[in-house]
N, C-alpha and C positions, 0 to 999 in steps of 0.2 A: 695510626692517627684516628681519633674518634670522628665519626661521621657527624656532620652538623657543626663542627667548629669552623669559625669564621675569621679571617685575617683582615684587619683594618690597616689601610695604607694611606698616608696622608702625602699630598703633593704641595710642597712649599710654595712653588711659584705658579702652580695651577690652581691653588687655593681650593682644593677639593679633597674629599675623603671617599675612598673606594672600599667596598666589601667584597671579598673574594671567598668562596668556598674553599676551605683549607685542605679539602680532600680531592675534589674534582677540578679546583683551580679556576672554576667559572666566576665571572665577575657578576655578582648578584645585584649590586645597587651602587649608586654614587650620590653623595650629598655635595652639591656644587656650592660656589659663592660663599666659601668660608670666610671668616675674618682673616685679614692679611696678618701675618704669615703662619700657617701652622707649621709647628716643629715636632716635638716630642709628645708621646702619649703614656698614660698609665692606666691600669685596668682595676676597677672596684668590682670584684666578683659578687659581693653581696647585694649590691644595687643593679648589677649589670650595666654598669655606665663606664664609659672611657672618658679620661680628662685629656683634653688636647691643648697644649700651650701655644700661644701665639707670641712670637718673639720680635719681629720687625715688621714694619708697614711695607717695606720693599728692600731688595738688596740682600746682603749678607753681613756676617760678622765684621766689624772694623771699618765699614763704609761710611759711618757717620750718618746713616739715614734715620728718620724717626722710629722710635721704638714702639712696640705694641705692649699691652698690659692686661691681656685677658686669657682666661683658660675656658675653652668650650666644654660643655657636659653633653656628651653623646649617648643617646639611648641606643644600645647596640641591637637590641630586638626590633624596635620601631625604626632604626636606622635614620635618626634625625637628631638635630641639636635641640635639647629641650631647655638649656639654660647657658648663661654665660656668667663666669665669675670674673669681676673686675678687681685686679690686685693693685690698682693704683692706690697711692702715687708710686708704688714700685714699678719698674719697667724691665721690659725684655725677659720675661720668664722663659726659660729654654727647656731644661730637663724638668721632668715632673715625676713624682713618686707617690704611691699611696700605701700607707701602712694600716692594714686591717684591724690590728690589735688596739692601736690608738684612734682608730677612725679619723685619721688626719691625711690631708693632702700637703705635700711639700713640693716647693718649686724654688729653684736657684734664680736669682735675678741679677742683672747687670748693674742697675742703678735705680734711683728713685728718691726724691726728696732728701738727697744727701746720705741715703742709706743703701745697703746692699745686702748680700747674703742669702738666707733661706727665709722664704715667707711660708708661713704656717696657716692653713686653711681647714676649718671645721667641715668634714665632708657632709654632715647632716644638715647644717644650716648654710653651708656654702658661702660662709663670711670669713675674711681675714681674721684670725685670732691671735697672730703673734709674728714676730720677726726675729730671726737669729743672726745678728750682725757678724760679719767675718773681717778679718784684718786684711785679707786679699781682695782686690776688686773682681768683679765679673765672675759670679758664681754660675758657671755655664753648664757643665755636666756634674751629675752627682749620683751616688747609689746609697742605699740603706743596707744594713746588715739585715739577715732574715728575721731576727727578733725585734727589729725596729728601734733598737736602743742607740745606735750610731750611724752617723752619715759621713761619707767621704766626698769632698767636693774638689773638682778640678777648675782652674781659673783661666784657661787659655794661656796667656803669656806670663802671668805671675809664676815665679819659680817655686811655689809650694802647692801641695794638696792640703786642704783643710780637714781637720777631724773634729766632729761635732757630737756632743752628747745630746741627743734629742729629747731625752726625758727632762734633762735639767735645762734644755734650750740655751746651750752655750757652746762656744769653741773651746776645745780642751787640747789642741795641739796642731802641729803642721808636720808635713813630711817634706823633705827636699825634693823638688822637680825641676832641676835646672832646664831654663828656657821653656818651661810650661808643660802643659798636658792637654790631650783631647778627651776621649770618653773613658769612663771609669766604671767598674762593675764589680760586684761581690759574688763570690762562689756561693751556690746553693746551700752547702754545709756551713757557711759562715766563717771558715778558717782564713781565708785569703781575699784580698781585693787586688784587682789587676788594673793598671792604667796604661794608656798609650801615650808616649812621650816622643818628642817635645811637641809643642804647638807648631802646626804646619805654617810655613812662611809661603803664602800664596799671593798671586795677583789675580783678582777676580773682576770679570766683566760679564755680568749677568745678561746685560742687553745684547751683547755679541756672542754670547754662548761660549766664552773663553774662560779658562782657568789655567794658569801656568804656574810652575814652581818658581819661587823667588829665591835669590841668593840669601841663605840664612845668615844671621849675624855671626861674628866671629865667636867661636868657643861653643857654638850650638852642638850639643851631643848628637851622635848617631841615633836615628830613630829606633826605639825599643819599647818592648813590653815589660812592664815593671810588675813585680810580684811583692805584695805587702802582708805581713803577718798582722792579723786583726788584733791579736792579743798585746804585741809589743808596739804596733804601729811602726815597725822597722821594715825597711826594704830587705827582702832575703833573697832576691834573684832578678836577673834581667836577661832578656833575649833580644839581640839586634836584628834589624832589617835593613834592606836596601833603600827604601823610599818611606815617605811619610805614613804613618799609621792614623787613620781617621777615626775609627770607631771599634768598639769591640763589645762582645757579650759572652757571658759564660753560660754553657749549655746545661741542661738538667743533669747530665752525667759528669759535668766538671771540666769538660774540654772548653778551651778558650778559643773563640772565633774572633780574629782581628782583621779588619779590612784595611787594605793598602792602596792609596792612590798611586798611580804611575803616570809618567809624563813623557812626551816626545823627547828625543835626544836633542841636545843643543845644536842648532843650525837646520833643524827639520823645518819643513814647509809649514807657514802659519795655518792654523786651523786643524793641524793633525791631532790624532787621538790614540790613546793606548789604553787597551782594557785593563781594568783593575784586578786585584787579587784578593781572595779570601784565604787567610792562613788558619789552619786548624792546629792548636798547640796543646800538648800534653801538659797538664798544670803542675805535675809533680817534678817532671824532669825538665821542663821548659825546653822542650823539643818540638820542631814542626813536624807534625804528623802527615800533613798534606797542604799543597797550595793549589787553589782552584781559580781559574780564571773566569771572571765575570765581566759585566758590563762596566761602562766608564764611572769613575769615581764612586766606588762601593761604600756604603755608609751604614746606616743602621741595620742590625741583624736581630731577628726573633726566631723562635723555635716552635715547632708543633708540640702538642701536649705530651706526646711520647718521647719527644727529643730526637727522633729519627730524621727529621727534616729541618732545614735552616731557610730562612727567607732573608735576603740581603737586599735592601733598597739601594739602587744605583742613582746617586743624586743627579748626575748629569743626564744620564740617558733617560730618566723617568720610568725605569722599568724595575722589576723585583726578580732576582734570580732565586730559583727554587734549587736547593742543594740537598742531595742524598748524603746523610752523614755515615752511611755505611759503605758506600762505593766512592764518596767524594767526587761527585760528577753532578754538573747542572742538569736537572731533568726537564726544567721548563722555565719560561720567562714570562712574567706577567706585565701587562700593559697598564701602568698607572697614569702616565702622562708622557708617552713616547711621542716625539716629533719635534717639540720646540728646542731651541739651542740649549736650554736648561730645563729638563723635565722636572727637577726638584723632588723626587721621591725621597721622603725623610722618615717621619715618625711612623711606627707600626705597633700594633699589639694584636695578640691572638685572643679571641673571644671563645671560651668553651661553649659547646652546645648546652642549651637549657636542659637541666634534669627534671623531669616530672616527678611529683611526689616528694 
Protein backbone atom coordinates (compact mmCIF):
# COMPACT_ATOMS: atom_id res chain seq x y z
CA UNK A 1 0.00 0.00 0.00
CA UNK A 2 1.41 3.41 -0.92
CA UNK A 3 2.27 5.61 2.05
CA UNK A 4 0.19 8.74 2.09
CA UNK A 5 -2.97 7.26 0.57
CA UNK A 6 -6.10 8.44 2.37
CA UNK A 7 -9.46 6.71 2.80
CA UNK A 8 -12.55 8.92 2.81
CA UNK A 9 -15.57 7.55 4.69
CA UNK A 10 -18.98 9.25 4.80
CA UNK A 11 -21.56 8.69 7.54
CA UNK A 12 -25.09 8.92 6.17
CA UNK A 13 -26.74 9.58 9.52
CA UNK A 14 -23.80 11.30 11.22
CA UNK A 15 -23.64 13.67 8.21
CA UNK A 16 -19.86 13.85 8.32
CA UNK A 17 -16.83 12.79 6.31
CA UNK A 18 -13.79 11.15 7.91
CA UNK A 19 -10.25 11.04 6.53
CA UNK A 20 -8.13 8.02 7.51
CA UNK A 21 -4.51 7.31 6.69
CA UNK A 22 -4.90 4.17 4.57
CA UNK A 23 -1.61 2.73 5.87
CA UNK A 24 -1.51 3.59 9.58
CA UNK A 25 -5.35 3.74 9.83
CA UNK A 26 -5.08 6.91 11.94
CA UNK A 27 -8.04 9.27 11.68
CA UNK A 28 -6.57 12.43 10.19
CA UNK A 29 -9.52 14.80 10.03
CA UNK A 30 -13.30 15.10 9.98
CA UNK A 31 -15.56 17.39 7.96
CA UNK A 32 -18.74 17.77 10.07
CA UNK A 33 -22.19 19.12 9.27
CA UNK A 34 -22.47 17.91 5.70
CA UNK A 35 -25.67 18.39 3.74
CA UNK A 36 -28.15 15.62 4.60
CA UNK A 37 -27.59 12.84 3.70
CA UNK A 38 -24.27 11.77 2.19
CA UNK A 39 -24.29 8.51 0.25
CA UNK A 40 -21.82 7.50 -2.49
CA UNK A 41 -18.57 9.08 -3.72
CA UNK A 42 -16.53 9.24 -6.90
CA UNK A 43 -12.88 10.25 -7.29
CA UNK A 44 -11.55 12.80 -9.81
CA UNK A 45 -7.82 12.15 -9.79
CA UNK A 46 -6.88 14.97 -12.14
CA UNK A 47 -8.41 17.63 -9.91
CA UNK A 48 -7.95 15.65 -6.67
CA UNK A 49 -11.61 16.12 -5.85
CA UNK A 50 -14.22 13.73 -4.49
CA UNK A 51 -17.85 14.05 -5.56
CA UNK A 52 -20.24 13.08 -2.76
CA UNK A 53 -23.92 12.56 -3.56
CA UNK A 54 -26.68 13.50 -1.10
CA UNK A 55 -29.79 11.37 -1.50
CA UNK A 56 -32.38 11.99 1.25
CA UNK A 57 -32.93 14.63 3.90
CA UNK A 58 -33.70 11.88 6.45
CA UNK A 59 -34.38 8.17 6.68
CA UNK A 60 -33.73 5.59 3.99
CA UNK A 61 -34.94 4.31 0.63
CA UNK A 62 -38.69 3.81 0.33
CA UNK A 63 -39.64 5.75 3.48
CA UNK A 64 -41.21 8.61 1.56
CA UNK A 65 -39.03 11.26 3.21
CA UNK A 66 -38.01 14.47 1.40
CA UNK A 67 -35.27 13.87 -1.15
CA UNK A 68 -32.00 15.75 -1.52
CA UNK A 69 -30.60 17.09 -4.81
CA UNK A 70 -26.94 17.95 -4.27
CA UNK A 71 -23.42 16.68 -4.90
CA UNK A 72 -20.73 18.07 -2.59
CA UNK A 73 -17.31 18.74 -4.09
CA UNK A 74 -14.56 17.78 -1.62
CA UNK A 75 -10.97 19.00 -1.89
CA UNK A 76 -9.19 15.87 -0.64
CA UNK A 77 -5.94 17.69 0.21
CA UNK A 78 -7.50 20.72 1.90
CA UNK A 79 -10.04 18.36 3.50
CA UNK A 80 -13.02 20.64 3.02
CA UNK A 81 -16.12 21.15 0.91
CA UNK A 82 -15.25 23.63 -1.84
CA UNK A 83 -18.49 23.65 -3.83
CA UNK A 84 -21.97 22.14 -4.06
CA UNK A 85 -23.52 21.02 -7.36
CA UNK A 86 -27.30 21.34 -7.35
CA UNK A 87 -28.83 18.79 -9.74
CA UNK A 88 -32.39 20.03 -9.22
CA UNK A 89 -35.06 19.61 -10.44
CA UNK A 90 -33.75 16.04 -10.37
CA UNK A 91 -33.92 14.44 -6.94
CA UNK A 92 -32.24 11.76 -4.85
CA UNK A 93 -28.87 11.31 -6.56
CA UNK A 94 -27.50 8.09 -5.07
CA UNK A 95 -24.60 6.55 -6.92
CA UNK A 96 -22.08 8.85 -8.60
CA UNK A 97 -19.36 8.06 -11.14
CA UNK A 98 -16.65 10.13 -12.82
CA UNK A 99 -15.36 9.47 -16.35
CA UNK A 100 -11.94 11.13 -16.82
CA UNK A 101 -11.91 10.57 -20.59
CA UNK A 102 -15.10 12.58 -21.11
CA UNK A 103 -14.54 14.74 -18.00
CA UNK A 104 -18.12 14.12 -16.94
CA UNK A 105 -19.81 13.26 -13.67
CA UNK A 106 -22.75 10.86 -13.86
CA UNK A 107 -25.32 10.31 -11.13
CA UNK A 108 -28.44 8.16 -11.04
CA UNK A 109 -31.56 9.89 -9.70
CA UNK A 110 -34.86 8.59 -8.38
CA UNK A 111 -37.10 11.40 -9.55
CA UNK A 112 -37.38 15.03 -10.53
CA UNK A 113 -39.77 17.13 -12.58
CA UNK A 114 -41.32 14.00 -14.02
CA UNK A 115 -37.96 12.66 -15.16
CA UNK A 116 -35.50 10.11 -13.87
CA UNK A 117 -32.44 8.25 -15.11
CA UNK A 118 -28.87 9.53 -15.29
CA UNK A 119 -27.95 13.19 -14.81
CA UNK A 120 -24.83 14.36 -16.66
CA UNK A 121 -22.63 17.05 -15.08
CA UNK A 122 -19.70 18.82 -16.72
CA UNK A 123 -16.84 18.41 -14.23
CA UNK A 124 -15.08 21.59 -15.42
CA UNK A 125 -18.07 23.92 -15.06
CA UNK A 126 -19.96 21.82 -12.46
CA UNK A 127 -23.15 22.44 -14.39
CA UNK A 128 -25.83 19.93 -15.38
CA UNK A 129 -25.45 19.43 -19.14
CA UNK A 130 -27.77 16.53 -19.83
CA UNK A 131 -30.17 13.83 -18.72
CA UNK A 132 -30.46 10.27 -19.99
CA UNK A 133 -34.04 9.15 -19.25
CA UNK A 134 -34.53 5.47 -18.48
CA UNK A 135 -37.63 3.32 -18.81
CA UNK A 136 -37.39 1.97 -15.24
CA UNK A 137 -37.75 4.28 -12.20
CA UNK A 138 -35.27 4.87 -9.39
CA UNK A 139 -31.82 4.78 -10.94
CA UNK A 140 -30.12 3.82 -7.69
CA UNK A 141 -26.82 2.00 -8.27
CA UNK A 142 -24.76 2.28 -11.44
CA UNK A 143 -21.37 1.46 -12.92
CA UNK A 144 -19.38 2.49 -15.98
CA UNK A 145 -17.26 0.31 -18.22
CA UNK A 146 -13.57 1.24 -17.94
CA UNK A 147 -13.60 2.97 -21.34
CA UNK A 148 -16.56 5.12 -20.30
CA UNK A 149 -18.75 4.11 -23.23
CA UNK A 150 -21.48 2.19 -21.38
CA UNK A 151 -23.30 2.36 -18.07
CA UNK A 152 -25.29 -0.32 -16.28
CA UNK A 153 -27.98 0.81 -13.86
CA UNK A 154 -29.85 -1.05 -11.10
CA UNK A 155 -33.30 0.22 -10.11
CA UNK A 156 -34.01 -1.39 -6.73
CA UNK A 157 -37.43 -3.09 -7.15
CA UNK A 158 -37.74 -2.69 -10.94
CA UNK A 159 -37.16 -6.14 -12.53
CA UNK A 160 -34.51 -4.98 -15.00
CA UNK A 161 -31.01 -3.57 -15.24
CA UNK A 162 -30.71 -0.73 -17.76
CA UNK A 163 -27.94 -0.61 -20.36
CA UNK A 164 -26.91 2.86 -21.51
CA UNK A 165 -24.76 4.18 -24.35
CA UNK A 166 -23.07 7.11 -22.63
CA UNK A 167 -21.61 8.65 -25.78
CA UNK A 168 -25.00 8.69 -27.54
CA UNK A 169 -26.72 9.41 -24.20
CA UNK A 170 -29.52 6.93 -24.67
CA UNK A 171 -30.76 3.66 -23.25
CA UNK A 172 -29.91 0.75 -25.55
CA UNK A 173 -31.36 -2.21 -23.69
CA UNK A 174 -32.39 -3.98 -20.51
CA UNK A 175 -31.31 -7.14 -18.72
CA UNK A 176 -33.86 -9.13 -16.76
CA UNK A 177 -33.41 -8.88 -12.98
CA UNK A 178 -36.49 -10.51 -11.39
CA UNK A 179 -37.46 -8.71 -8.15
CA UNK A 180 -34.83 -6.05 -8.73
CA UNK A 181 -31.22 -5.55 -7.73
CA UNK A 182 -28.87 -3.74 -5.38
CA UNK A 183 -25.29 -2.65 -6.17
CA UNK A 184 -23.64 -3.29 -9.52
CA UNK A 185 -20.00 -3.04 -10.65
CA UNK A 186 -17.84 -3.67 -13.70
CA UNK A 187 -14.62 -5.68 -13.69
CA UNK A 188 -11.41 -3.67 -14.23
CA UNK A 189 -10.77 -5.45 -17.54
CA UNK A 190 -14.24 -4.46 -18.79
CA UNK A 191 -15.34 -8.01 -19.68
CA UNK A 192 -18.07 -8.58 -17.12
CA UNK A 193 -20.53 -6.72 -14.90
CA UNK A 194 -21.68 -8.18 -11.58
CA UNK A 195 -24.95 -7.37 -9.78
CA UNK A 196 -26.42 -8.27 -6.38
CA UNK A 197 -30.00 -9.52 -6.68
CA UNK A 198 -32.84 -9.23 -5.73
CA UNK A 199 -33.75 -5.98 -3.96
CA UNK A 200 -33.72 -6.44 -0.20
CA UNK A 201 -37.12 -6.65 1.49
CA UNK A 202 -36.50 -4.84 4.78
CA UNK A 203 -38.33 -2.99 7.52
CA UNK A 204 -36.22 0.02 8.52
CA UNK A 205 -36.63 2.08 11.69
CA UNK A 206 -33.67 4.44 11.80
CA UNK A 207 -34.92 6.24 14.93
CA UNK A 208 -34.97 2.99 16.91
CA UNK A 209 -31.84 1.61 15.29
CA UNK A 210 -33.74 -1.42 13.99
CA UNK A 211 -33.61 -3.14 10.63
CA UNK A 212 -35.43 -6.42 10.15
CA UNK A 213 -35.92 -8.80 7.27
CA UNK A 214 -39.40 -8.62 5.79
CA UNK A 215 -41.25 -11.48 4.15
CA UNK A 216 -40.36 -11.16 0.44
CA UNK A 217 -43.16 -11.15 -2.14
CA UNK A 218 -44.12 -14.53 -3.61
CA UNK A 219 -41.83 -15.57 -6.42
CA UNK A 220 -38.83 -13.59 -5.17
CA UNK A 221 -35.67 -15.42 -6.28
CA UNK A 222 -33.01 -16.64 -3.88
CA UNK A 223 -30.34 -13.98 -3.27
CA UNK A 224 -27.58 -14.26 -5.83
CA UNK A 225 -24.60 -12.69 -7.54
CA UNK A 226 -25.27 -12.30 -11.27
CA UNK A 227 -22.52 -12.21 -13.91
CA UNK A 228 -23.17 -10.35 -17.19
CA UNK A 229 -21.13 -10.42 -20.40
CA UNK A 230 -20.49 -6.82 -21.46
CA UNK A 231 -20.31 -7.65 -25.18
CA UNK A 232 -23.63 -9.48 -25.38
CA UNK A 233 -25.35 -8.03 -22.28
CA UNK A 234 -26.42 -11.58 -21.45
CA UNK A 235 -26.42 -13.18 -18.01
CA UNK A 236 -23.71 -15.86 -18.13
CA UNK A 237 -23.61 -17.03 -14.52
CA UNK A 238 -25.24 -16.86 -11.09
CA UNK A 239 -24.07 -17.74 -7.59
CA UNK A 240 -26.69 -18.16 -4.84
CA UNK A 241 -26.42 -17.09 -1.19
CA UNK A 242 -28.42 -17.58 2.01
CA UNK A 243 -29.21 -13.96 2.86
CA UNK A 244 -29.72 -10.66 1.09
CA UNK A 245 -26.71 -9.23 -0.70
CA UNK A 246 -26.43 -5.52 -0.15
CA UNK A 247 -23.46 -4.23 -2.10
CA UNK A 248 -20.48 -5.40 -4.10
CA UNK A 249 -17.20 -4.26 -5.62
CA UNK A 250 -14.74 -5.86 -7.99
CA UNK A 251 -11.15 -5.79 -6.72
CA UNK A 252 -8.23 -4.70 -8.91
CA UNK A 253 -7.31 -8.37 -9.49
CA UNK A 254 -10.87 -9.27 -10.53
CA UNK A 255 -12.09 -10.96 -7.34
CA UNK A 256 -15.63 -9.92 -6.45
CA UNK A 257 -16.41 -8.86 -2.89
CA UNK A 258 -20.09 -9.02 -2.06
CA UNK A 259 -21.55 -8.01 1.29
CA UNK A 260 -24.30 -10.01 2.98
CA UNK A 261 -26.80 -8.73 5.54
CA UNK A 262 -27.68 -11.28 8.22
CA UNK A 263 -30.60 -11.17 10.64
CA UNK A 264 -31.68 -12.73 13.97
CA UNK A 265 -33.60 -15.97 13.68
CA UNK A 266 -37.43 -15.78 13.85
CA UNK A 267 -38.55 -15.57 17.48
CA UNK A 268 -35.30 -14.02 18.69
CA UNK A 269 -35.50 -11.28 21.32
CA UNK A 270 -36.16 -7.75 19.95
CA UNK A 271 -33.06 -5.71 19.34
CA UNK A 272 -30.90 -8.71 18.60
CA UNK A 273 -28.12 -8.44 16.08
CA UNK A 274 -26.08 -10.71 13.83
CA UNK A 275 -22.73 -9.81 12.35
CA UNK A 276 -22.62 -9.55 8.58
CA UNK A 277 -20.32 -11.25 6.10
CA UNK A 278 -18.12 -10.30 3.18
CA UNK A 279 -17.83 -13.03 0.56
CA UNK A 280 -14.84 -13.13 -1.78
CA UNK A 281 -15.80 -14.72 -5.10
CA UNK A 282 -13.67 -16.09 -7.93
CA UNK A 283 -15.00 -14.25 -11.01
CA UNK A 284 -14.36 -17.02 -13.52
CA UNK A 285 -15.68 -20.04 -11.64
CA UNK A 286 -18.19 -18.12 -9.51
CA UNK A 287 -17.02 -19.93 -6.39
CA UNK A 288 -16.71 -18.47 -2.88
CA UNK A 289 -13.04 -18.28 -1.94
CA UNK A 290 -13.67 -17.01 1.58
CA UNK A 291 -16.44 -15.67 3.83
CA UNK A 292 -15.31 -13.09 6.38
CA UNK A 293 -17.40 -12.05 9.36
CA UNK A 294 -17.58 -8.28 9.89
CA UNK A 295 -19.80 -5.84 11.80
CA UNK A 296 -23.54 -5.32 11.33
CA UNK A 297 -25.01 -4.61 7.89
CA UNK A 298 -21.84 -4.50 5.76
CA UNK A 299 -22.26 -2.25 2.78
CA UNK A 300 -19.89 -0.29 0.56
CA UNK A 301 -16.46 -1.80 -0.17
CA UNK A 302 -13.33 -0.13 -1.57
CA UNK A 303 -9.70 -1.23 -1.98
CA UNK A 304 -6.18 -0.07 -1.30
CA UNK A 305 -4.20 1.00 -4.35
CA UNK A 306 -2.28 -2.28 -4.42
CA UNK A 307 -5.48 -4.34 -4.04
CA UNK A 308 -4.20 -6.20 -0.98
CA UNK A 309 -6.62 -4.59 1.47
CA UNK A 310 -10.38 -4.15 1.37
CA UNK A 311 -12.33 -1.61 3.39
CA UNK A 312 -15.99 -2.44 4.08
CA UNK A 313 -18.32 0.17 5.62
CA UNK A 314 -20.80 -1.33 8.08
CA UNK A 315 -24.03 0.62 7.70
CA UNK A 316 -25.56 -0.11 11.10
CA UNK A 317 -22.47 -0.26 13.29
CA UNK A 318 -20.90 2.92 11.95
CA UNK A 319 -17.56 1.21 11.47
CA UNK A 320 -15.24 0.16 8.66
CA UNK A 321 -13.77 -3.35 8.62
CA UNK A 322 -10.21 -3.55 7.27
CA UNK A 323 -9.71 -6.90 5.50
CA UNK A 324 -6.42 -8.50 4.44
CA UNK A 325 -7.19 -10.10 1.06
CA UNK A 326 -4.21 -12.44 1.39
CA UNK A 327 -5.25 -14.04 4.67
CA UNK A 328 -8.98 -13.17 4.49
CA UNK A 329 -8.89 -11.77 8.03
CA UNK A 330 -10.21 -8.56 9.56
CA UNK A 331 -7.08 -6.79 10.76
CA UNK A 332 -8.61 -3.58 12.16
CA UNK A 333 -11.86 -1.68 12.66
CA UNK A 334 -12.18 2.04 11.97
CA UNK A 335 -14.55 4.25 13.96
CA UNK A 336 -16.55 6.36 11.54
CA UNK A 337 -19.66 6.85 13.68
CA UNK A 338 -19.81 4.03 16.22
CA UNK A 339 -22.37 4.42 19.01
CA UNK A 340 -25.71 5.59 17.60
CA UNK A 341 -28.43 3.06 16.82
CA UNK A 342 -27.54 3.48 13.16
CA UNK A 343 -23.99 4.70 12.56
CA UNK A 344 -24.66 5.04 8.85
CA UNK A 345 -21.20 4.36 7.37
CA UNK A 346 -21.82 4.41 3.63
CA UNK A 347 -19.85 6.00 0.80
CA UNK A 348 -16.06 5.68 0.56
CA UNK A 349 -13.22 6.41 -1.83
CA UNK A 350 -9.47 5.99 -1.76
CA UNK A 351 -7.40 9.10 -2.41
CA UNK A 352 -3.91 8.33 -3.76
CA UNK A 353 -1.01 10.26 -2.29
CA UNK A 354 -0.10 13.40 -4.20
CA UNK A 355 2.86 12.78 -6.50
CA UNK A 356 5.36 15.61 -6.67
CA UNK A 357 6.76 16.59 -10.06
